[in-house]
Structure formats: structure tokens, C-alpha cells
N, C-alpha and C positions, 0 to 999 in steps of 0.2 A: 518380604515383611521386614520392617526396620526394628532393630533391637535397641533398647535403652539400658542404662545402668541397672535399673530396677529389674529388668528381664533377667540379666545374668545373676542377680541376687536370688531370684525365685528358682532359677535352674539349679544353683548351688544348694539351696535348702532342700529342694526336692531330691536331688541326687544323694545328699547326706542321709535323709530319712530312708530312702530305699536301700542304701548300702547298709545302714544299721539293721533294717528289717531282714535283709538277706542274710547277714551274718548271724543274727539271732535264730532264724529258722534253720539254717544249716547246722548250727551248733546244738540246739536244744530239741529239734524235732526230727524224728526218724522219717526219712523220705525214701521210698523204695527205689526211686529212679533219680539219683542226684543230678544227672545231667539235664533233666527236664526243667528243673526249677530255674536255672539261669535263663533258659529260653523264655519261660513264662514271665519271669521278671523283666527281661528285655522288652518283650512285647507290651506288658502292662506299663512299663516305664515310659515307653515311646507314646503310648496312648495318653497317659496322664500328662506328660510334658506338652503334648499337642493341645490338650484342653486348657492347661495353665496359660500357655502362650496365646491361645485364641482369646481367652478371657482378658488377658493382659492387653492384647492388641485392641480389642473392641471396647474395653472399659476405661483404659488409662491413657492411651495415646490420643491426644486431642489436636484438632485443627485450631487455627486461630478463630476466635469467636465470630468475626465478621464472615469468614468463609463458611464456617459451620452453619451459621444462621441462614446464609443464602442458599446453601445446599439443601437444608431442611425446608426452606420455603418453596424451592422448586419441586422437591419431592412431594410436599404436601399438596401443591397445586396439581401436580400430575395425578396424585391419588384422588383428589376431588373430582377431576374430570373423568377419571376411570376410562373404561372402554367405550362408553357411549356419551362422553361429555362433549363440551363445545370446543370451538377453536379450529379444528380440522375435521374433514370427513372421517368418520370412524371415532371421533372424540378423543384421540390420543394427543397428548402434549408432546410436540416434537421440539427438542432442544437443538437449535441450529443458529448459525450466524445469519444476519440479514443478507439479502441478495446483494451481490457486488462487494462483499467483504469476506474475510477469512481469518482464521487463527493461524499463528505461526509457532511451530514447535521449537524447542530449544536448538535443534540442529540447524533449522532455517534461520533462527535469530543469530546464531553464531556466524553464519555466512553473511547476513546483512550487516552485522556490526563490523566485520572485517572489511567489507566493501566501503561502508560509510567512513571508516577510519582512514582508508586510503584516499577517499575523495576529500575528506577534511584536511588531510596533510597537504594535498596539492593546493587547496584554497589558501591555507595559511602561508604556503611557500610564496604566494603572490601578494602577501601582505593584507589579506582580507580579514575582517573581524566579523563575528556573527552577532545576530540579533534574534529576538523571538517576538512574535506577535500573537494575539489571541486567535483561537481557531474560529471564532465568530466575530463578525464586524457589524456595525450598523448597516442595515440593508441599503440605505440611501448611498452609502459609500461604494457599495458593489454594483448597484443598479446602473445600467447604461454603459458599463465599462467593457462588456464582453459581446456586444451585438446580440445576435440571435441566440448565442450560447447562454444568455442571461436566464433562459428558461431552465437551465440545468443547475441553477443555484438552489441549495436547500434553504427554504424559508423556515424560520423558527417562530413560534407563537409569541405574542406580546409578553415581554419579560420586564415587568415593573415600569411600563410606559415606554419601552424602547422596542422598536421593530428590528429584529436581528436576522442574520443569515450566516450559515457556515461559509468559510472562505473557499473560493473556487480555485484560487491559485495563491502564490506568494508574492506576486508582482504588485497588485493593487494595494494590499496591506503595506507593502514597502513604500509605495508612493504616499500613502496616508501618513506613515511614520516619518518620512522626510519632511512633508509639509507641516505636520503638527509640531515637530521638534526644530523646524527651521534649519535643517542640515543641508548645506550646499554641496558638500563633497564627501564621498565615502566609498570605500570598497567593502562590500558586505556579502557574506554568504548566509544562506538560511536553509536548513534542512527540516522539513516538517510535513505533517499530513495535510492533505487537501481533500475536498469532498465535491462530488459531482453527481447530480441526480440524473444519471444517464442510464440507458439500457445496458446492463453489464454483459460482458462476454469474457468469462474467466479464461477460456482457452486461448483467447487472443490478447490477454493481458489488459483488458479494459475493466477496471474496478470502479466502485463508487467511493472508495476510500483508498488513498495511496499516497506514497511519499513523493515529494519533489525536492530536488537539490538545486537551489538557485544561486547564481553568482552574478552580481550586478556592479557596475562601476558608474556612480553618479557624480556629476560635476563637469567642469570644463577641462578638456585634455586636448592634446594634439590630435588632429583628425586621423581617424582610422587606427590609432594606437590601442584604444580600449577593445576594438573589434578584433585586432590581431592577438591581443592578450587572451581574450576569451577563447579563440580558436586554439591557441597554444595550451590553455588549461584543459580543454576537452581532449586534446591529443595526449597530454601527460596522464590524465585520469585513465583513459582507455588502455594506454600502454602499461600502466601500473597494474591494471586488472588482468592483463594477459588474455584479452578476448580474441586474439588472432588478428588477421587483417581487417581493417575497417576503413570506411570512407566518411569524411566529415563534409556534410552539406551545409553551405552557407546561404542563407536567404536574405534577400534585400527587398523590403516592402516597396521601395520606389520602382524597382524593376517589375515587380508583379503588378503594381498599379499601372505602369506603362503598358504592359501586355494587355490588361483589361481595356485601357483606353484605345489602343490600336484595334482591338477586337470589337469595339463598339458597345462596351458595357457602360451603362449609365453610372455616373459618379455615386449616386446614392445607393447603388447595389454593390459597390466595391467590397464592402466589409462582408456581406453575406455570401458573395461568390468566392471570396478569399477563404471563408470557412469551409466551403465545399472542396476547394483545391487542396486544403490542408489534409483532407481525408485520403489523398492519393497514396500515402504511405501504407494505408491499411486496406483500401478498397480499390478495385479495378476502375479504369477510366469509364467504362460503360455505366457503372453504378453512380459515379460522380456526375456524369453528364445527365443521367436520368433525374438526379436530384436537382440539378441546376434548371432543367427545362420544365419538369413536371411539378416540382414543389416550389421553386423560386421564380418560375415563369420567365426565365431568360430566353431570349430569342435563340432558337436552335442553331441558326447560322453563326451567332456569336459564340455559342458553346463549342461548335466544331472548330472555330478558329483558335479558341483557347486550347482545345485538345491538341492541335498541331504543335503549339508551343510546349505544353507541359509534358508531352511524350517524347520530346527530344532530349538527348543526352550527349555529352562529349566534352572535349577540352577546348583549347584555343581554336581548333579547326571549326568548332561549332559557331564561333563568332563570325568567321569568314563566311560560313554557309548562310547565316542569317543576313549578313550584309548583302549577299548576292541573290538571296531568295526573294520570293514573292510576298512573304508575310509582311515585310515592312511597307509594302505598297498599299495595304488596306487604308481606306480613307480614315482620317482622324476625326474623332468626335469634336464638334465645335463647342467650346466652352464659353 
């Protein structure tokens, strides 16, 4: 229970009144057992003090009007539903966060703020500046930018004549920002929430609302230098967070497209098959292959060839193995 200045004033007045009463009784009233009176006085005083402070706490300590009104509204709604109301089987109003989201307590927020502070310091060390964009965009800006993942975009109702959607990531809003402001060169970082209408899996870290930390270099630079700088930034961030040993994986879309071509994947299926391959970090190959063949109707033989590539790992010796192996002998698709 939190005390205010008024609380201590009430305690002081109550103590003074009881002290006066005690001295009066002990002085002017014959009491056969003098030692009993202080005990009765102490018990009565504690009871009285508790009543005073309870009244003080319930009657005078106020929440902000907005919070108090919202709490009262929720309690009233729950009371109206009662035990047999609507909403849920059994009629009980269940206060919870939507699926795929969660609240963060102060201790968790302290950790997040510490992590984001370290991330931001590294971004600034490399000369980046930050921007912010709306959490919702015109739907036509987002549509068609994510391939089959476009179905995961949260659509919003007509808002004053504009069809809107919550941002799926921070990259497309950044591209819109560059084009709209005619910016040709910038190093920017952006830390913000994004939204995906996906099947959440809280235990596996798949949420519908989550943070992304983006760092992008836009403009004309010497070849490969921006890529090398981005790898360096990842290394510095992970080292500053003291996560232990880690491996940085670098992806090249041209290499992946080349694998698809060698394996006989049609050009118009590159994007959708790439989306399946991206799931290998969280799903076993058997599940990914099943999705390719059964849901996306890829030729099983092509899926097996892709599987031979994506399940390989190694260093420079892997390049030698690929050059000497049979995988490169698959007939190329005629363009």
C-alpha cells in the first residue's frame, strides 16, 4: 500500500487522540488491572489505524481519469456478462491479449531497452541516422511486394476513402520513403514494430506483433563494401550482447536462383519456392519438401535436387566438392 503526505497526517492525529485518551483514563479512572489497558489500547489502535488507512486508500488515492474510466468500463462489461453472458462459453469475460501478442513487464522492458541501446550505438558508430514511418501504409504500396506472404498482411477497413494495411516489415516503407522524398543516398536504421497475420507459435518465437531492427545502405557505393559493412555490424552487435559463440550466415539471392535453375524450377516459381526454403531455419527439410510438392505443386524430382543443395554445409572445401560433384551436371532450364 502506498502512503501519501495526508496518510501520515491522519496517523499523527489518530496517535495524538489515543495518547490523550490513554493518559486521561490512567489518571482519572481506577482500573483494577493497569497492565491490561495498554494491551487493549494497542489492539484497538491497530484496528482503528487499519480502518483509517483502508478508507484513505480506497477513497482518496486516485488513478489517472483515463485509466480509472477504462478499468471501470471493463469491470462493468464483465458484470453485465455475468456468469451466463455472451462472448465465451460460460459467459465469462476473459481479459487477455490477442493471439500472437503479449504484454511485457518492467523487468522484461529493462532488458529490451538495454539490448536496443547497444544495437543503436553500433548503428550510429557506422554513421547511420534513423527515420520513422507509419505503422500502416496504403495497401497498394504493400500489395505485390511479398509474393505469397502478401496473404499475411493485416488489412484495415476503409479509413476516410483510403484502403490501408499494417506494415509487414520495415523495408517496403523505407523504399516508399526514399521514392517519395527523392533520396538517392542514405545510411538509415529503423527500429519498430511490424505485424503479420500468421499462425502464432509463442514457444518458437513466432508472434503477430514484433520488433524489427533494420539497417540499410541506399545509394551507389563500391561493390561489396556495403555488404561487408552489414556483416561487420551484425558481428559487433552480437559481440556486444555477449551471446556466446555465433555463426553469421550470408545469403545471396543470385546463388539461390541459380540453384533453382539448375534443379529445374520454373522462373515464375522462384519466389514461392524461395519462401519455402527460408523456413529451413525453423522447420525440418521433410516439412519444407512436403510444402513444395503438395502445396506448391513442385515436381518431386526438382524438390529432391534442391534438398541435396540446401542440406550441405561447409567451408571452402564445399566449393571443391560442388565443382567435382554430379549436382552441377543437371541439365539447365532453357530460357
